[in-house]
C-alpha positions as CSV (number, residue, x, y, z in Angstrom):
1,M,83.9,-66.2,52.2
2,E,83.7,-64.8,48.7
3,P,80.8,-66.0,46.5
4,A,83.1,-67.8,44.0
5,L,84.5,-70.1,46.8
6,N,81.0,-70.7,48.1
7,A,80.0,-71.8,44.6
8,L,83.1,-74.1,44.6
9,Q,81.8,-75.7,47.8
10,Q,78.5,-76.4,46.1
11,R,80.3,-78.1,43.2
12,L,82.4,-80.2,45.6
13,Q,79.2,-81.0,47.6
14,H,81.1,-80.2,50.8
15,L,80.6,-77.3,53.1
16,F,83.8,-76.5,55.0
17,A,83.8,-76.1,58.7
18,N,87.2,-74.4,58.3
19,P,87.0,-72.2,55.2
20,A,90.7,-71.3,55.6
21,L,91.5,-74.8,54.3
22,L,89.6,-74.2,51.1
23,Q,91.4,-70.9,50.6
24,R,94.7,-72.5,51.1
25,A,93.8,-75.3,48.6
26,V,93.5,-72.8,45.8
27,T,96.7,-70.9,46.7
28,H,99.8,-71.7,44.6
29,R,103.3,-71.5,46.1
30,S,104.0,-68.5,43.9
31,F,101.3,-66.5,45.7
32,S,102.1,-67.1,49.3
33,A,104.0,-69.2,51.8
34,D,100.7,-70.4,53.1
35,N,100.0,-72.5,50.0
36,N,98.6,-75.8,48.9
37,E,101.7,-77.9,48.6
38,R,101.2,-79.8,51.8
39,L,97.5,-80.3,51.1
40,E,98.4,-81.6,47.7
41,F,100.8,-84.1,49.3
42,L,98.1,-85.3,51.7
43,G,95.4,-85.3,49.0
44,D,97.5,-87.5,46.7
45,S,97.3,-90.3,49.2
46,V,93.7,-89.8,50.1
47,L,92.7,-89.8,46.4
48,S,94.6,-93.0,45.8
49,L,92.8,-94.8,48.7
50,A,89.4,-93.4,47.8
51,I,89.8,-94.5,44.1
52,S,91.1,-97.9,45.3
53,S,88.0,-98.5,47.3
54,L,85.8,-97.4,44.4
55,L,87.5,-99.8,42.0
56,Y,87.4,-102.6,44.5
57,A,83.6,-102.4,44.7
58,R,82.9,-101.6,41.1
59,L,85.3,-104.0,39.3
60,A,84.9,-107.0,41.6
61,S,86.3,-109.6,39.3
62,M,89.4,-107.7,38.2
63,P,92.8,-108.9,39.5
64,E,95.2,-106.7,41.4
65,G,97.6,-105.8,38.5
66,D,94.7,-104.6,36.3
67,L,93.2,-102.6,39.2
68,S,96.5,-100.8,39.6
69,R,96.5,-99.8,35.9
70,V,92.9,-98.6,36.0
71,R,93.7,-96.5,39.1
72,A,96.8,-95.1,37.3
73,N,94.5,-93.9,34.5
74,L,92.1,-92.2,37.0
75,V,94.7,-90.4,39.1
76,K,96.9,-89.2,36.3
77,E,97.4,-85.5,35.5
78,E,95.1,-85.6,32.4
79,T,92.1,-86.9,34.3
80,L,92.6,-84.5,37.2
81,H,93.0,-81.6,34.8
82,K,89.6,-82.4,33.3
83,I,88.1,-82.5,36.8
84,A,89.7,-79.2,37.6
85,L,88.1,-77.6,34.6
86,Q,84.7,-79.0,35.6
87,L,85.2,-77.4,39.0
88,Q,86.0,-74.1,37.3
89,L,89.3,-73.9,39.1
90,P,91.2,-71.7,36.6
91,G,89.3,-68.7,37.7
92,L,89.7,-69.4,41.4
93,L,93.4,-70.2,41.7
94,R,95.6,-67.6,43.5
95,L,98.9,-67.3,41.7
96,G,101.9,-65.0,41.9
97,E,102.1,-62.3,39.2
98,G,104.8,-64.1,37.2
99,E,103.1,-67.5,37.3
100,S,99.8,-65.9,36.3
101,K,101.3,-64.0,33.4
102,S,102.9,-67.2,32.1
103,G,99.6,-68.9,31.9
104,G,99.7,-70.8,35.2
105,K,95.9,-70.7,35.6
106,Q,95.6,-73.0,32.6
107,R,98.6,-75.2,33.2
108,P,97.4,-78.8,33.6
109,S,100.0,-79.7,36.3
110,I,99.0,-76.8,38.5
111,L,95.3,-77.5,38.1
112,A,95.7,-81.2,38.8
113,D,97.7,-80.4,41.9
114,A,94.9,-78.1,43.1
115,V,92.4,-80.9,42.8
116,E,94.6,-83.1,45.0
117,A,94.9,-80.1,47.4
118,L,91.1,-79.8,47.6
119,I,90.8,-83.4,48.5
120,G,93.4,-83.1,51.2
121,A,91.6,-80.0,52.5
122,V,88.3,-81.9,52.7
123,Y,90.1,-84.8,54.6
124,L,91.5,-82.3,57.2
125,D,88.2,-80.6,57.5
126,A,85.9,-83.6,58.0
127,G,87.8,-86.9,57.8
128,F,88.3,-89.7,55.3
129,A,84.6,-90.6,54.8
130,A,83.8,-87.0,53.7
131,A,86.9,-86.9,51.4
132,E,85.9,-90.3,49.9
133,K,82.4,-89.0,49.2
134,V,83.8,-86.0,47.4
135,V,86.2,-88.1,45.4
136,H,83.4,-90.4,44.3
137,H,81.3,-87.4,43.4
138,L,84.1,-85.9,41.3
139,F,84.6,-89.1,39.4
140,E,80.9,-89.7,38.7
141,G,81.3,-88.5,35.1
142,V,84.5,-90.4,34.5
143,D,84.2,-93.6,32.4
144,I,85.5,-96.4,34.6
145,N,85.6,-99.8,32.8
146,P,87.7,-102.9,32.6
147,H,89.1,-101.9,29.2
148,M,91.2,-99.2,30.9
149,R,93.6,-101.9,32.0
150,A,94.9,-102.0,28.4
151,A,96.3,-98.5,28.8
152,E,100.1,-98.2,28.7
153,K,101.7,-98.3,32.2
154,D,103.4,-95.2,33.4
155,P,106.7,-95.7,35.2
156,K,105.3,-95.3,38.7
157,T,102.7,-98.0,38.1
158,A,105.1,-100.3,36.4
159,L,107.6,-100.1,39.3
160,Q,104.8,-100.5,41.9
161,E,103.5,-103.7,40.1
162,L,107.0,-105.1,39.8
163,L,107.7,-104.7,43.5
164,Q,104.2,-105.9,44.6
165,G,104.8,-109.0,42.5
166,R,107.9,-109.7,44.6
167,R,106.1,-109.0,47.8
168,M,108.3,-106.0,48.4
169,K,107.3,-102.6,50.0
170,L,106.3,-99.8,47.7
171,P,109.0,-97.3,46.6
172,Q,109.4,-94.0,48.6
173,Y,109.4,-90.7,46.8
174,Q,110.9,-87.5,48.2
175,V,111.4,-84.0,46.7
176,V,115.1,-83.3,47.3
177,E,115.5,-80.0,45.4
178,I,113.3,-77.3,43.8
179,T,115.1,-74.8,41.5
180,G,114.1,-72.0,39.2
181,A,111.7,-69.0,39.4
182,A,108.4,-69.5,41.2
183,H,106.5,-69.6,37.9
184,R,108.9,-72.0,36.2
185,Q,110.3,-74.4,38.8
186,T,112.1,-77.7,38.3
187,F,111.5,-80.5,40.9
188,K,114.3,-83.1,41.6
189,V,112.7,-86.2,43.1
190,E,114.4,-89.2,44.7
191,C,112.8,-92.7,44.3
192,A,114.1,-95.3,46.8
193,V,113.6,-99.0,47.0
194,A,115.0,-99.8,50.4
195,E,114.8,-103.6,50.1
196,L,117.0,-103.6,47.0
197,N,119.2,-100.7,48.2
198,I,118.4,-98.7,45.0
199,K,118.0,-95.0,44.7
200,A,117.5,-92.8,41.6
201,H,116.7,-89.2,40.8
202,G,114.4,-87.7,38.2
203,T,113.5,-84.1,37.3
204,G,110.3,-82.5,36.0
205,G,108.3,-79.3,35.8
206,S,106.1,-80.6,38.6
207,R,106.4,-83.0,41.6
208,R,104.3,-85.6,39.7
209,A,106.6,-85.4,36.6
210,G,109.7,-85.7,38.8
211,E,108.3,-88.8,40.5
212,Q,107.6,-90.4,37.1
213,A,111.1,-89.6,35.9
214,A,112.7,-91.0,39.1
215,A,110.6,-94.2,38.8
216,A,111.8,-94.6,35.2
217,A,115.4,-94.3,36.4
218,V,114.9,-97.0,39.0
219,L,113.3,-99.3,36.4
220,E,116.4,-98.8,34.2
221,Q,118.7,-99.7,37.1
222,L,116.6,-102.9,37.8
223,K,116.8,-103.8,34.1
224,A,120.6,-103.2,34.0
225,K,121.1,-105.4,37.0
226,H,118.6,-108.1,35.6
227,L,116.5,-107.8,38.8
């Protein structure tokens, strides 16, 4: 494995038994069919659980709704982008020529997705305990305090809290269409709330942005129906 990826393992504080997973985690879809999208999908869930366990232990007196808002602050693109820069990911990402020329190595959404992909790669390589350890290490320098609950709710968090308050299952998100050139794609995402028989679509320049737009559309439907 090249020295740069060895150095990344040191920054992650995880030595990969399967180095191919690390290589895939830093490979964008514009570079190869063997890319980090599936690892990103997996890492998103692993990250959420690892952060939830961290907050449960660290903010013992905080109620559920406030914990959700703090978690939303920690897993949002802006926070993950900062972590990506600390990991020096811009110089390690493998991008297609078009994406690279358009500034993809500095694009916050691509870098945030790569952080999630790395977490997913660690999970596949060594299990949840190892991935949780990496997540806690990555967030050591992030200020986590009760005041974060005052931050404005994003649509996904607002929808989740609304449904949880009614004892309903969480919404399901699915990418239904990806259009555009590899370096400038648009994601169409469906958000479904099965118990209310409601579906809505949203679009964005990343999967994450599409999910937020879809969640906002569902919230508008709920508001219109006075639900």
